[in-house]
N, C-alpha and C positions, 0 to 999 in steps of 0.2 A: 490352597482349599481345594477337594477333588470335586465334583459338584454329580449329581446324582440326579436322572429323570426316571418319573414314575405314571402309570396309567390310573386316575380316581375313577371313581364308581360312574363318573359321566362320561369315560373311554374318552378323554381328553388327557394329553403329557402335560405331565407338569414338571421342573426343575426342582430340586433342593439342596443345600451345600451338606456335606456329611458330616457337618456339625450338628443340624440340625435334625438327621435322624432319628438319633434314640428320643427324642422329643414326639416327633410325629410318630413313630409307632406305638407312645403311651398315649396319644391321642388319638390312636386307632386311623390315621389318616395314611398309612402304609401299614398295610396287614401282612401276615405271612403272605395267601395267595397275591399280593400286589407284583404285578410285572414292574422289575426296574432295571435298568441299563445304564453302562457307564463307560466311558472311555476305555480302549482294551479289553472288552467282552463282545465276546461273538456275535451273543445273541440274549436278546431278552431273557430274563429269568424270574421265580418267585422270590420274594424277597428272602422267605424261608431259606433258602437254597443260594442267594447269592449275600444276603447279609445276616446269618445267621445268629452273631452275638447280638442284634438288636430283639431275638424272640427266645433268651436263655431262661429256659423253665415254664416255658407256654408250649401248648401244644400247636407243632406247627399244622398247618394245611395238607393233605395229600398232593403228592407231585397231580400235577396238572398232565392230561393227557398230553404225547406228543404233536406239536404244533411247525407248522414248516417255519422257517427260521426268518424275524422279524426285520427290519430293517433299522437302520439307527435310526435317533430321534431326525426329526424334521429338520429341515437347514435354518428355518428360522427360527432353532430353539438352539442352536449348536454353531459357534463361530467354526470359518474354516481355521484349518493350520496351516500357518505359513512360517517360512524362515526369512532373514532380515540378517542384515550390514548396516552399517552405518560408517560413512566414512566423514571425514576431515575432522578439524579441532573446534574450529568457528563459527564457518560455514558449511552448514554438517546437510551430507544428504545421506539417506534412508533408501536402500535397495531391497525391496520385496522380490522374493523367488517364489513361484507360484507352480504349483504341477497342474496339469490339464485338467482343465473345469474349476480350480480356484480360484475366487475373487477375492479382491480387497477394495476397499472404499474411501475416497477420499477429500478433503477439501475441491474447489471448484478450482483450476490455474496453480495446482501444487507441483504435480506431474513436472519432472527434469527430464527423463528418458527412458523409451520400452522397446523391449526386443520384438523380434516377431511371433506370429500366434496371438500374441496379446491385442484383445479391443478392446476400446473404452467407451463408454454410454453415460450420456448426462442424465440422468433421473433426482425424482424428486423424492426427496427421502434415500433412507442408509440401507432398506433391504431387509429391515431384520424381522420384521412382519409383512413375508410376502402374502398371506392370505387376507391382509387388511383392507376395508373397503373402502369407499370413496371417502368418508365424512373423516376416517380414522387416516386417511393419509392427507387430506388437506388441514388437520389440526396437526400433524406432524411440520407440516409445511409452516405452519405460522408460528408453532413456536420455534422454529427456526431460525425466522423473521424477525421474532425480538430479542435473538442473540447479537442478530447486525451480521450473519453470514448468509449467503447465497441461498435460495429458496431449493437448489440444485446439488446434488454430488454426485461427485464420479464413480463410476464403477469400471475396475481394470479386471478381466478377465482373461485367464489362458484358455484359447478356443483352437489351441494344437491337440493332435491324439497323441504325443507321446513327449519327451523331455521335460525338461525345465525351462521357464522365461523368468527373467526380470524386468521389473519395471522400476522403478527411480523416486524419490519425493525429495525437493529442497523445502530448506527454510525459508523462512519470508522474509526473516533478517536474520543480524548476527545473532549467535546464542547456540544453545546446544538441542538434540533430538532426544528425548527420553522415550524408553521403549519401556511398557509396562504391560506384564502379564496377566490379564483380569480375574484369571483362573486364580491366580494365586494371591488375590487383595479381598476377594470374596464376592468378586465380579464387579465389581461398581466402582468406579474412580469420578470424583465431584473436582474439575477444574474451569479456569479462569475461559471465558466463552471462545477468545481468540487463539487459544492454544492448542486445539485437537490438528492435528494436521493429516494421518489416516490409520485404518484400521482394518483389521481383518473381517471378511462380510461375516455377516451374523452380528456385528458390535451394534448397540441400538444407541444411537446418537441423540441425546434430547436434553431437557433445559431443566434446572432445580433453580428454585428462588430459597433464598435466604428467610430464616425462621421469623426473624425479628424486623422491624418495620425500620429500626436504627441502620440494619444492616444494609438494607436497601437505598438511605438517603446518603448514609455517609461513607458507604466502602469503597469510595474512590471509585473503582472499576464495578459499580452497580451488583444491584440487587440480585441479578440474573447468570447464574452460572450454568455452564455446561457439565451435562452427568454420562458417563460414558457406560454402556451397562452389556455381559456378557462374559464369555469365558476364552476369549482367544487373545491375539495379540492387539494392542492399540497406541500407539506413538502421538507422541506430545511435545511441543515446542516451548522453549521458555528463552528468554532474552540473557545475554551475557552468561556465567559462570552457574551453574544449577548446583543448589545444595541439598541433599537428603537428609531430612529429619527424622528419627524413631521417636516417638512420643509413648512414653509409659508412663501415663498419668500426670502429666507436668503441663505446664500451661507456657505457649510461645506467642509473643509478639510481635509482630512483625508490619513493616511499612504494608497497606492494603496491596498498593500494585506488584510487589516482589512475590505475592503468593500464586503459586502456577499449579497445584492440585495437591488434593488429601483423600485418604482411604477410609472407608467404613471407620464407623469410632471415633472421628474427628467432631468436636461442636466447634463449629465456627461463629465468631462473634465480632459485633465491632464495640472497640471502646476510646475512650477517651486519652488523647496523649498526653498525663499529666494536667496541671492546672492552667490557668488561662493563659499563664504568659506563655507555658512553653506550648501552647496549643497557636499560639498566634506570632510569636518571635522564634520558637526553635528553630523551624524549616524543616521539622520530619514532620508537616502535618496537623490537622486538628483531631484524625482521630487511627487508630493501629485496630488491625488484623487480632482477634486474641484467638486462638488453636491451643485445645484442650482433648484430653482424654488420652485414648490406644491407639495409636496406628502409625502410618507413615504420612509425614508432608513433606511436599518440595517447593522450594524458593528458587527466587532465579535473581541474579543481581543485577539486573539492565530492565526494565518494562519498557517495552516498546512505548508507551505513556510517555515517559522519562525521556526517553530516546528522541520522540517527535518533538516535544518543547524544545527540547535543547535545540535541535534543527530551527524548528519554525523564529526560535531567536535568534539564531545567528541570522536570518533570512530577514531581519525587521527592516522596514522603509528606515533610511538615512546611515545605517551600518554600511562602514565600508567594507568591502571585500578583503583587502589587503593591510585588513585589522592586525596591530601589532609589529607594522611594516613600516617607516617614516616614508618610502617610496609609494606606496599606496594613500598615503593623506596628500602628498603631492600631485598624485596624478586625479586626484577628485577636483584641484586647482582648475586646472587645463581641461574636464571634461564638458559634456554638453550641457 
């Protein structure tokens, strides 16, 4: 989905998906003389020139006087364009390629290696709203604290004058790295709070609350989800094998921990896992996540919470380290 930028009546820059342009023109939000810009255009243009199909049958405004070339939209409204490559099969890393001046943001501690000319700096927030005031930044930091993530994010910037440089980020546990182009899914992705790995500068990393209290109390992974907004590339991590499902009005029920993320158009809710007998003795948990609507859903086969539970179970007091081996049991007879 293509994103357009326009200047409103207050001379502020706004953005809108191309699917909503016709409605905006009907409501008078975008007029024939409204200045618009989108990726691939050299300068801002009147909407009547750049988008003539919106004003068919209406009198277009006369061309404006020639003006000096306008700059592209502000950086806090458009993500940097980055290239990438994913290496590995189960313990993956993503290598991001930056041109001079480009930046990628990442969770603290995710970096694997970086090349010369790339500097990094820990900052409070994702930098998507560079002109935001102190209170706004504190509010954003508070939201990140609710997800259990570090209040700092690391910004990696190519400070050199020429050539491309690379920086890589490693997955925190066995699984897959999923690359998502936000501009192609409506500019928004809702995901589990610990799945975000890194993204192009300009991506807004915030939180989303589930709509119903039942989702919060019985959702397994909590009712606070993470939301990524922007028009650049973002990378999320999932445990085990990743399955991508395209829903076209269907309903999909999954283990609450197996949900990785979903696109706009998907409704998320929590439902009981069958009758009381199934809930308490079925071994599948008491509640399942219900996903319905039109959009894309990503699922994981091994949530980290399930992996951690198994590891902790093997470390329980009194459990023999040589489990399954008679030698391990005999060794305990002669231990301290």
